N, C-alpha and C positions, 0 to 999 in steps of 0.2 A: 530566543521561543525553542525548545527542541521539540521534535516531532519524531514519528514512529514509524516507518515504511516495513509494509506485508505486503507479502501477496503469495496467491497456490498455497492455501493451507490447506486444499484438497480433503477436509475432513480429518488431518492429523493430531486430535484433540491432545494429544502429550506433547506435541512441538506447539501448538497455536496455544497450552497454553504457559509452556515458556516463555513463547514471545511477549504473552502480555505479563507476565511474571518480572520480562526483563524491564517491559517500559515500566513498568510501575515502578522498580527499582530505579528508574534512570529519573525519575518523574518527568517523564514526557506531557509538554502540554496538550498534543493533539497526538492521533494517529489516524493514518491512512491504508485502507486496502486496495489494491489494484486488482482486485477481483479473483475467483476462482474459490470461492469460502466451501461449496458443491452443497453441501446442504445444510436444512435450517438448523439442526443439533449443535451445529458445530459454532452457531453466534451467544448460546449460553456463556462460553468463554469471554467474550467481550462486554457482559454485564461486570464481569470480574475491575475492567480498566478504571485508574483513577485519572481519568480525562475522556472526552469526547473524542469520538470515533466517528470517519464516514468510510464508506467503501463503494465500489461500483461493480456491477455485474461482469462476470467472466463468462468466457465460451463454455465450462462445464458447469456452471450454477443453471442446477435443471428447475425446482419451482419457485420461480420467482416471486411469488406473491407470497408465499408462504413465508422468503428468507426476508420479504418488506417486510411484513407481519412482524414474524421475530425478532427483525432488526429496528422494529421502532422508527422507521422510514431513516434510518441511515446509512439505508444500502440505495444507490443514483443511477440510475442509465449514462451508458458513457456518449459523451465525456462529459467529467465533471469538473464544473472549474469552480474555486473557489479562492479567497484571501485570507492570508495567513499573515500576521505582522507583516502586513505591506507589501507582501510579495502574492504574486498573481499563480496560479498553481492549478494544472491542466492534470486528470488522472483519464489514462485511458488501463486496456487489458492489454489488446492487443500490439505489438511493435510496429508495425507496417507502416504506421504515421508519423511516431514520434520524430524521424529528424524534419519533417516536413512543421508541423507546429514549432519545434523549436527554433527554424529557416522566420516561422513568421514573424519572429518578434514580438507577439502579444502574450507572451510568457515569459516567468523567472524561471519556472522550474516545470519538467515536464513527467511526472511519473506513468509508469507502466510494468506491466507483469508479461505472464503468458510462455515466454520464452523458459523460465525456470533457471535462471541468470545473469548473477548479478551482476550490474553497469552503475559506475558510477564516471561521466565524462561531462565536459562543456562542450557543447554547439555554439558556436557564436559567445553571448550573451547568456546563453541558457543553460540552465542545468539538466540533466538528465537522470534520471535514478531508476533501476529494477533494482527491487529489490531480493530479488533471487527467489529461492522458493523456501516457503515456511516447513512445507511438507517432508522435504528430502526423499520424495519418492522416484524425481529422474536423477539427479548428479549425487545423490547420497549425503549430501550437507544441508544443514536446514539456517537458508540465511534471511537474514530484515535487514533494516538500515535507519541509522538513526541522520536527523540534518538538523545542523544548528542554524537557524532561521535566520539569527544575527549575525554570524558571516559565512554563510552560503558553505558551510564543511559539512559533505557527508562524508558517513564510511559503512562499509558491509561490515555487519557481526554475524558471527556465528554462533547459533545458539546451542 
């Protein structure tokens, strides 16, 4: 199963649309957003996904009630845990606790955002993934991640 991972879209609709189109073209089976959608109008683009998605609230997500309503229940509070293809996944926005989550041994994958810097690395037996920033506002590169849950191989892609 191939999953798409993104974070920090920060209302950049052209780049968010590009990420959605990329995930659809790659036939991903699920998309995870690690926070900072920012405004509810951005969620219209997620209706174009050809798969299910889940996201979490980030520190810049202001109108949480309207975001939750427009996302039709697909945005959760952090930490959010889920199991896909037998892999235990936890999604948080801020980076401060990701090493502790990885060290805990409870998760196969820890996904986070907030820093806008892409990361794919192993900590013990846990894969840590920060897809970077879709918005491209901070570092000038719009990135996301693809993860093959069968092989546990992840890659950062530039949109």
